[in-house]
C-alpha positions, 0 to 999 in steps of 0.5 A: 320166508314170507311172499313179498306183498305187492300192491299194483294200481293199473286201469287196464285190466289186460295189463293188470291181469297179466302182470298179476299172474306174471308176478305171482309166478315169480313169487310174489303175493300181489293186491291188484286195483284199477285206481288210485283211491283204491291203492290209497286204501289198500296201501292202508290196509295191507301194507305191502312190501313194495307199490307198483304205481301206473303214472295215468290212474284215474281218482288218484294219479299215480304222481299224487298216490305216491306222494301220499305213500311217502307221506306215511311210509319209506316203502319201495315205489316203482312208477310205470308210464306209458310215456318216457317223457321227461315231465312224467319221469321227473314227476315221480321220482320228484314225489318221492319214487324210487325207480320207474319203469316205461311201457310196454315193459319186458316182465323180466325186466320189471322183476329185476328192477322190483328186486334190485329196489327191494334189496336196497330197502331190505339191506342190512346197516352192517352190510353198508357199513365199514367195519368200525366206520363210526359217525362221519362228519361233513360239516354240520352233516353227520351221518352214521353208517352203521346206525343208518341215522343222518344228521344235520345240526344235531337234527335228524333227517328222515331219508328213503332207503335209497336216498341212504343209499345215495348219501352213504355212496358219497360219504365213503369217498368225500371230495372224489367225483362220482359218475352218474354211471357208478351210482346206477351200478352201486345204488340202484344195482344197474349193470346196463346204460341205465337212464341217469335222470333216476340219479340227478333227480334223487341228488337234487332230493337229498340236496334239499334234505341235507344242504343244497352246498353239501353235493357239488355238480362236476359238469360232464363228470357226476357229483362229489360230496363236499367235506 
Protein backbone atom coordinates (compact mmCIF):
# COMPACT_ATOMS: atom_id res chain seq x y z
CA UNK A 1 0.00 0.00 0.00
CA UNK A 2 1.37 3.41 -1.01
CA UNK A 3 2.30 5.88 1.69
CA UNK A 4 -0.17 8.64 2.47
CA UNK A 5 1.23 11.89 1.11
CA UNK A 6 0.79 14.94 3.33
CA UNK A 7 1.35 18.57 2.38
CA UNK A 8 2.51 20.43 5.51
CA UNK A 9 2.62 24.24 5.42
CA UNK A 10 4.32 25.75 8.48
CA UNK A 11 6.64 28.76 8.72
CA UNK A 12 8.25 27.88 12.07
CA UNK A 13 11.39 25.95 11.17
CA UNK A 14 11.53 23.97 14.43
CA UNK A 15 7.88 22.92 14.33
CA UNK A 16 8.06 22.12 10.62
CA UNK A 17 11.13 19.91 10.96
CA UNK A 18 10.07 18.16 14.18
CA UNK A 19 6.53 17.47 12.94
CA UNK A 20 7.79 16.26 9.59
CA UNK A 21 10.10 13.75 11.27
CA UNK A 22 7.31 12.57 13.57
CA UNK A 23 4.88 12.09 10.66
CA UNK A 24 7.49 10.23 8.63
CA UNK A 25 8.09 7.90 11.59
CA UNK A 26 4.34 7.23 11.57
CA UNK A 27 4.51 6.18 7.92
CA UNK A 28 3.49 9.36 6.12
CA UNK A 29 5.26 10.86 3.13
CA UNK A 30 5.59 14.59 3.81
CA UNK A 31 6.13 17.60 1.59
CA UNK A 32 6.88 20.47 3.99
CA UNK A 33 7.01 24.11 2.86
CA UNK A 34 7.35 27.39 4.80
CA UNK A 35 4.72 29.64 3.20
CA UNK A 36 1.31 29.61 1.56
CA UNK A 37 2.39 30.38 -2.00
CA UNK A 38 4.87 27.51 -1.91
CA UNK A 39 2.08 25.41 -0.42
CA UNK A 40 -0.28 26.15 -3.31
CA UNK A 41 2.45 25.34 -5.83
CA UNK A 42 3.29 22.08 -4.03
CA UNK A 43 -0.37 21.14 -3.78
CA UNK A 44 -0.87 21.51 -7.53
CA UNK A 45 2.38 19.73 -8.37
CA UNK A 46 2.16 16.85 -5.91
CA UNK A 47 -1.61 16.31 -5.41
CA UNK A 48 -1.28 15.17 -1.77
CA UNK A 49 -3.74 12.95 0.08
CA UNK A 50 -4.12 15.47 2.91
CA UNK A 51 -3.19 19.10 3.55
CA UNK A 52 -2.02 20.24 6.98
CA UNK A 53 -2.05 24.05 7.05
CA UNK A 54 -0.91 26.49 9.70
CA UNK A 55 -3.23 29.51 9.87
CA UNK A 56 -0.50 32.16 10.19
CA UNK A 57 1.96 31.63 7.35
CA UNK A 58 3.45 34.32 5.07
CA UNK A 59 2.69 34.91 1.42
CA UNK A 60 -0.76 33.34 1.44
CA UNK A 61 -2.25 32.67 4.86
CA UNK A 62 -3.57 29.25 5.73
CA UNK A 63 -7.25 30.20 5.51
CA UNK A 64 -6.81 31.70 2.03
CA UNK A 65 -4.77 28.68 0.97
CA UNK A 66 -7.53 26.39 2.22
CA UNK A 67 -10.06 28.28 0.08
CA UNK A 68 -7.81 27.94 -2.98
CA UNK A 69 -7.41 24.21 -2.36
CA UNK A 70 -11.14 23.76 -1.83
CA UNK A 71 -11.84 25.51 -5.15
CA UNK A 72 -9.87 22.75 -6.86
CA UNK A 73 -10.23 19.65 -4.72
CA UNK A 74 -12.12 17.83 -1.96
CA UNK A 75 -8.85 16.55 -0.45
CA UNK A 76 -8.99 16.56 3.38
CA UNK A 77 -7.69 19.72 5.04
CA UNK A 78 -6.72 20.16 8.70
CA UNK A 79 -5.91 23.64 10.00
CA UNK A 80 -3.30 24.29 12.69
CA UNK A 81 -3.67 27.36 14.90
CA UNK A 82 -1.56 28.69 17.75
CA UNK A 83 -4.74 30.04 19.31
CA UNK A 84 -8.10 28.46 20.09
CA UNK A 85 -9.91 31.74 19.43
CA UNK A 86 -13.32 31.22 17.88
CA UNK A 87 -12.48 33.47 14.94
CA UNK A 88 -9.47 31.33 13.95
CA UNK A 89 -11.47 28.12 14.23
CA UNK A 90 -14.56 29.39 12.42
CA UNK A 91 -12.65 31.07 9.60
CA UNK A 92 -10.70 27.88 8.91
CA UNK A 93 -13.79 25.67 8.93
CA UNK A 94 -15.81 28.12 6.84
CA UNK A 95 -12.99 28.13 4.29
CA UNK A 96 -13.58 24.42 3.82
CA UNK A 97 -11.30 22.74 6.36
CA UNK A 98 -12.50 19.39 7.68
CA UNK A 99 -10.97 19.78 11.13
CA UNK A 100 -8.49 21.83 13.15
CA UNK A 101 -5.85 21.21 15.79
CA UNK A 102 -4.64 23.82 18.28
CA UNK A 103 -0.92 24.35 18.85
CA UNK A 104 0.99 23.22 20.80
CA UNK A 105 -0.31 19.78 19.88
CA UNK A 106 0.53 16.27 20.95
CA UNK A 107 1.93 14.26 18.05
CA UNK A 108 -0.32 11.29 18.78
CA UNK A 109 -3.41 13.51 18.78
CA UNK A 110 -2.43 15.08 15.46
CA UNK A 111 -1.85 11.68 13.87
CA UNK A 112 -5.16 10.36 15.20
CA UNK A 113 -7.05 13.33 13.79
CA UNK A 114 -5.28 12.93 10.44
CA UNK A 115 -6.16 9.24 10.25
CA UNK A 116 -9.77 9.99 11.20
CA UNK A 117 -10.23 12.55 8.43
CA UNK A 118 -8.56 10.21 5.94
CA UNK A 119 -10.98 7.44 6.90
CA UNK A 120 -13.89 9.76 6.19
CA UNK A 121 -12.42 10.64 2.81
CA UNK A 122 -11.57 7.12 1.73
CA UNK A 123 -14.63 5.24 2.97
CA UNK A 124 -16.40 3.36 0.19
CA UNK A 125 -20.00 4.25 -0.58
CA UNK A 126 -21.09 0.68 0.07
CA UNK A 127 -19.77 0.95 3.62
CA UNK A 128 -21.90 4.02 4.26
CA UNK A 129 -25.18 2.98 2.69
CA UNK A 130 -27.69 0.56 4.19
CA UNK A 131 -28.31 -2.39 1.87
CA UNK A 132 -30.92 -1.49 -0.69
CA UNK A 133 -31.27 2.03 0.67
CA UNK A 134 -32.05 3.50 -2.74
CA UNK A 135 -32.50 7.22 -3.30
CA UNK A 136 -33.88 9.10 -0.29
CA UNK A 137 -36.13 12.08 -0.99
CA UNK A 138 -36.75 15.05 1.28
CA UNK A 139 -38.81 17.62 -0.58
CA UNK A 140 -36.68 18.79 -3.52
CA UNK A 141 -33.60 17.13 -2.00
CA UNK A 142 -32.49 13.70 -3.25
CA UNK A 143 -29.78 11.72 -1.44
CA UNK A 144 -28.29 8.62 -3.06
CA UNK A 145 -26.25 6.87 -0.32
CA UNK A 146 -24.95 4.16 -2.65
CA UNK A 147 -23.96 6.48 -5.48
CA UNK A 148 -22.78 9.14 -2.99
CA UNK A 149 -24.66 11.81 -4.93
CA UNK A 150 -26.95 14.61 -3.80
CA UNK A 151 -29.33 16.60 -5.97
CA UNK A 152 -31.50 19.59 -5.20
CA UNK A 153 -34.31 20.40 -7.62
CA UNK A 154 -32.57 18.06 -10.06
CA UNK A 155 -29.22 19.84 -9.88
CA UNK A 156 -26.25 17.90 -8.54
CA UNK A 157 -24.66 19.39 -5.41
CA UNK A 158 -20.93 19.02 -4.74
CA UNK A 159 -20.25 18.08 -1.12
CA UNK A 160 -16.96 17.45 0.62
CA UNK A 161 -16.55 13.98 2.15
CA UNK A 162 -17.21 15.38 5.62
CA UNK A 163 -20.36 17.17 4.46
CA UNK A 164 -21.53 13.97 2.78
CA UNK A 165 -20.97 11.95 5.94
CA UNK A 166 -22.91 14.56 7.91
CA UNK A 167 -25.83 14.51 5.47
CA UNK A 168 -25.90 10.70 5.50
CA UNK A 169 -26.20 10.75 9.28
CA UNK A 170 -29.17 13.11 9.04
CA UNK A 171 -30.85 11.30 6.15
CA UNK A 172 -30.60 7.92 7.93
CA UNK A 173 -32.83 9.30 10.70
CA UNK A 174 -35.02 12.11 9.33
CA UNK A 175 -36.98 13.93 12.01
CA UNK A 176 -34.70 12.59 14.75
CA UNK A 177 -32.72 15.10 16.77
CA UNK A 178 -29.00 14.29 16.58
CA UNK A 179 -26.83 15.77 19.32
CA UNK A 180 -23.54 17.46 18.56
CA UNK A 181 -21.73 14.81 20.60
CA UNK A 182 -23.31 12.03 18.53
CA UNK A 183 -22.32 13.78 15.31
CA UNK A 184 -18.76 14.25 16.56
CA UNK A 185 -18.56 10.54 17.29
CA UNK A 186 -20.22 9.35 14.09
CA UNK A 187 -18.85 11.83 11.55
CA UNK A 188 -15.54 13.00 13.03
CA UNK A 189 -14.69 9.75 14.85
CA UNK A 190 -14.27 11.63 18.10
CA UNK A 191 -14.90 9.42 21.12
CA UNK A 192 -14.11 12.27 23.49
CA UNK A 193 -15.55 15.72 24.24
CA UNK A 194 -14.41 17.46 21.06
CA UNK A 195 -15.12 21.08 20.20
CA UNK A 196 -18.71 21.24 18.95
CA UNK A 197 -17.93 24.34 16.86
CA UNK A 198 -16.70 21.97 14.16
CA UNK A 199 -20.23 20.52 13.98
CA UNK A 200 -21.98 23.90 13.98
CA UNK A 201 -19.87 25.32 11.16
CA UNK A 202 -20.24 22.21 9.00
CA UNK A 203 -24.01 22.25 9.51
CA UNK A 204 -24.04 25.87 8.32
CA UNK A 205 -21.98 24.92 5.27
CA UNK A 206 -24.31 22.02 4.53
CA UNK A 207 -27.39 24.23 4.92
CA UNK A 208 -25.98 26.68 2.40
CA UNK A 209 -25.85 23.89 -0.16
CA UNK A 210 -29.04 21.91 0.50
CA UNK A 211 -31.30 24.71 1.77
CA UNK A 212 -31.29 26.63 5.02
CA UNK A 213 -34.73 25.32 5.98
CA UNK A 214 -33.83 21.65 5.48
CA UNK A 215 -31.89 21.22 8.76
CA UNK A 216 -33.60 22.51 11.89
CA UNK A 217 -31.79 23.60 15.06
CA UNK A 218 -33.32 22.20 18.24
CA UNK A 219 -31.92 24.50 20.90
CA UNK A 220 -30.10 22.75 23.70
CA UNK A 221 -30.23 19.37 21.94
CA UNK A 222 -28.83 19.43 18.40
CA UNK A 223 -30.10 19.27 14.82
CA UNK A 224 -32.60 17.32 12.78
CA UNK A 225 -33.31 16.86 9.09
CA UNK A 226 -36.86 17.75 8.10
CA UNK A 227 -38.58 14.92 6.27
